[in-house]
C-alpha positions as CSV (number, residue, x, y, z in Angstrom):
1,X,50.4,-6.0,34.2
2,X,51.4,-5.4,30.6
3,X,49.8,-3.0,28.4
4,X,48.8,-5.8,26.0
5,X,46.9,-7.6,28.8
6,X,45.1,-4.4,29.8
7,X,44.0,-3.6,26.3
8,X,43.6,-7.1,25.0
9,X,41.3,-8.5,27.7
10,X,38.1,-6.9,26.4
11,X,38.9,-8.4,23.0
12,X,39.3,-11.8,24.6
13,X,36.0,-11.5,26.4
14,X,34.1,-10.3,23.3
15,X,33.6,-13.7,21.7
16,X,32.4,-15.1,25.0
17,X,29.9,-12.3,25.5
18,X,28.7,-12.8,21.9
19,X,28.2,-16.5,22.5
20,X,26.2,-15.8,25.7
21,X,24.1,-13.2,23.9
22,X,23.4,-15.7,21.1
23,X,22.3,-18.4,23.6
24,X,20.0,-15.9,25.3
25,X,18.5,-14.9,21.9
26,X,17.8,-18.5,21.1
27,X,16.2,-19.1,24.4
28,X,13.9,-16.1,23.9
29,X,13.0,-17.2,20.4
30,X,12.1,-20.8,21.4
31,X,8.5,-21.5,20.2
32,X,6.2,-22.4,23.1
33,X,3.2,-24.7,22.4
34,X,0.5,-24.7,25.1
35,X,-1.9,-27.6,25.1
36,X,-5.1,-26.8,26.8
37,X,-7.3,-29.8,26.8
38,X,-9.2,-32.4,28.9
39,X,-8.5,-36.0,29.7
40,X,-7.8,-36.9,26.1
41,X,-4.7,-34.7,26.2
42,X,-4.0,-35.4,29.9
43,X,-3.3,-39.0,29.1
44,X,-6.1,-40.3,31.2
45,X,-5.8,-44.1,32.0
46,X,-2.3,-44.5,30.6
47,X,1.2,-43.4,31.5
48,X,1.7,-39.6,30.8
49,X,4.7,-40.3,28.7
50,X,2.6,-42.5,26.4
51,X,0.1,-39.6,25.7
52,X,0.1,-37.8,22.4
53,X,1.4,-34.6,24.0
54,X,4.5,-36.4,25.3
55,X,4.9,-37.9,21.8
56,X,4.7,-34.4,20.3
57,X,7.3,-33.2,22.7
58,X,9.7,-36.0,21.7
59,X,9.1,-35.4,18.0
60,X,9.8,-31.7,18.4
61,X,12.9,-32.5,20.4
62,X,14.3,-34.4,17.5
63,X,14.0,-31.2,15.4
64,X,16.1,-29.1,17.8
65,X,15.9,-27.2,21.1
66,X,13.8,-24.4,19.7
67,X,10.5,-25.8,20.8
68,X,8.9,-26.0,24.3
69,X,5.7,-27.9,25.0
70,X,3.6,-27.1,28.0
71,X,0.7,-29.5,28.8
72,X,-1.9,-27.6,30.9
73,X,-4.6,-30.2,30.2
74,X,-6.8,-31.5,33.0
75,X,-9.0,-34.6,33.2
76,X,-12.7,-33.7,33.5
77,X,-12.0,-30.1,32.3
78,X,-14.9,-28.2,30.7
79,X,-14.9,-25.1,28.6
80,X,-16.0,-23.1,31.6
81,X,-13.1,-24.4,33.7
82,X,-10.7,-23.8,30.8
83,X,-11.9,-20.3,30.4
84,X,-11.3,-19.5,34.0
85,X,-7.7,-20.9,33.9
86,X,-6.6,-19.6,30.5
87,X,-5.7,-16.0,31.3
88,X,-3.2,-17.0,33.9
89,X,-1.7,-19.7,31.6
90,X,-1.3,-17.2,28.8
91,X,0.4,-14.7,31.1
92,X,2.7,-17.4,32.5
93,X,3.7,-19.2,29.3
94,X,3.0,-16.6,26.5
95,X,2.7,-19.4,23.9
96,X,3.3,-19.0,20.2
97,X,0.8,-21.7,19.6
98,X,-2.3,-22.6,21.7
99,X,-4.0,-25.9,21.0
100,X,-7.5,-25.9,22.3
101,X,-8.9,-29.4,22.9
102,X,-12.0,-28.8,25.0
103,X,-15.7,-29.2,24.8
104,X,-16.0,-33.0,25.0
105,X,-17.0,-33.0,28.7
106,X,-19.5,-30.2,28.1
107,X,-21.1,-32.3,25.4
108,X,-21.2,-35.5,27.4
109,X,-23.0,-33.6,30.2
110,X,-25.5,-32.1,27.8
111,X,-24.5,-28.5,28.4
112,X,-26.2,-25.9,26.1
113,X,-24.3,-25.7,22.8
114,X,-24.5,-21.9,22.9
115,X,-22.7,-21.8,26.3
116,X,-20.0,-24.1,25.0
117,X,-19.5,-22.0,21.9
118,X,-19.4,-18.8,23.9
119,X,-16.7,-20.2,26.2
120,X,-14.5,-21.4,23.4
121,X,-15.0,-18.1,21.5
122,X,-13.9,-16.2,24.6
123,X,-10.8,-18.4,24.9
124,X,-9.9,-17.8,21.3
125,X,-10.3,-14.0,21.8
126,X,-8.1,-14.1,24.9
127,X,-5.4,-15.9,23.0
128,X,-5.7,-13.3,20.3
129,X,-5.1,-15.1,16.9
130,X,-3.6,-11.9,15.6
131,X,-0.5,-12.3,17.7
132,X,-0.3,-16.0,18.3
133,X,-1.6,-19.1,16.5
134,X,-4.6,-21.0,17.8
135,X,-5.4,-24.6,16.7
136,X,-9.0,-25.7,17.5
137,X,-9.5,-29.4,18.0
138,X,-13.1,-30.4,17.5
139,X,-14.6,-32.9,19.8
140,X,-17.3,-35.5,19.1
141,X,-20.1,-37.0,21.2
142,X,-22.0,-40.3,20.8
143,X,-25.2,-40.1,18.6
144,X,-27.5,-41.1,21.5
145,X,-27.7,-37.4,22.5
146,X,-30.1,-36.9,19.6
147,X,-29.5,-35.7,16.1
148,X,-30.3,-32.1,16.8
149,X,-27.9,-31.7,19.7
150,X,-25.2,-33.8,18.1
151,X,-25.2,-31.8,14.9
152,X,-25.3,-28.5,16.7
153,X,-22.3,-29.6,18.8
154,X,-20.4,-30.7,15.7
155,X,-21.2,-27.4,13.9
156,X,-20.0,-25.1,16.7
157,X,-16.4,-25.9,16.0
158,X,-16.7,-25.2,12.3
159,X,-18.5,-22.0,13.1
160,X,-15.7,-20.8,15.4
161,X,-13.0,-21.8,12.9
162,X,-14.7,-19.7,10.3
163,X,-15.5,-16.7,12.5
164,X,-12.0,-16.3,13.9
165,X,-10.0,-17.7,11.0
166,X,-8.3,-20.4,13.1
167,X,-7.4,-23.8,11.7
168,X,-9.6,-26.8,12.6
169,X,-7.9,-30.1,13.4
170,X,-10.6,-32.4,11.9
171,X,-10.4,-36.1,12.4
172,X,-8.7,-36.1,15.8
173,X,-11.0,-38.4,17.7
174,X,-12.3,-40.1,14.6
175,X,-8.8,-41.5,14.0
176,X,-9.2,-43.9,16.9
177,X,-12.8,-43.8,18.2
178,X,-14.2,-46.5,15.8
179,X,-11.5,-49.0,16.5
180,X,-11.9,-50.9,19.8
181,X,-8.3,-51.9,19.7
182,X,-7.3,-48.3,20.0
183,X,-9.7,-47.4,22.8
184,X,-9.8,-48.0,26.6
185,X,-12.6,-50.1,28.1
186,X,-14.7,-47.1,28.8
187,X,-15.0,-46.5,25.0
188,X,-14.2,-42.8,25.5
189,X,-10.5,-42.5,26.0
190,X,-7.9,-43.7,23.5
191,X,-5.4,-46.2,24.8
192,X,-1.6,-46.1,24.4
193,X,-1.8,-47.7,21.0
194,X,-4.0,-44.9,19.8
195,X,-1.9,-42.0,20.9
196,X,0.5,-42.0,17.9
197,X,-2.5,-41.8,15.6
198,X,-3.8,-38.8,17.5
199,X,-0.5,-37.0,17.1
200,X,-0.3,-37.9,13.4
201,X,-3.7,-36.4,12.8
202,X,-2.5,-33.1,14.3
203,X,1.0,-33.1,13.1
204,X,0.7,-31.6,9.6
205,X,-1.2,-28.6,11.0
206,X,1.1,-28.1,13.9
207,X,4.1,-28.3,11.6
208,X,2.7,-25.8,9.2
209,X,1.8,-23.3,12.0
210,X,5.3,-23.6,13.5
211,X,6.9,-23.0,10.1
212,X,4.8,-19.9,9.2
């Protein structure tokens, strides 16, 4: 073997090693978005690829490979169930952005507002807004639960947003709930036609948080 080959081989490998290192760095720096919601985010009653989370994933894919979306939403999930599952999900995925879309099932079951607020508060604390972004998506319930409960339920999301300094994605359900053409027959879950509007409501805040 010539002296040139002995000496030169490390220099030939250097660009390849640098390229591999760059790819590894990009993979580590990919922003992970964890969606933690209920049936609204789990695409209940429609194809999963039609849901707003899948639409978000496709929109982000158009911006480049630096984003990863994990949908940990479950139909029927409550804030209590979410609180039990969240620590493991945070440990497994270590998201840069946590989107919390929970509370609707608690409200529909008439759970005490104080309990709902306490569960969501604990989830925000576990996520630690000082080291990762948290986006709180307020839920709404029908007015037939009475004005006092309905208002207290509405206010709990505003209170949490102010207490922890996390953004509130207002207008999420309102974007579709009053239009029967955008809702499924149960009157609770948006249909496939309503999913793009759900995403469009969240998108400005998601984009801002990812760019910060």
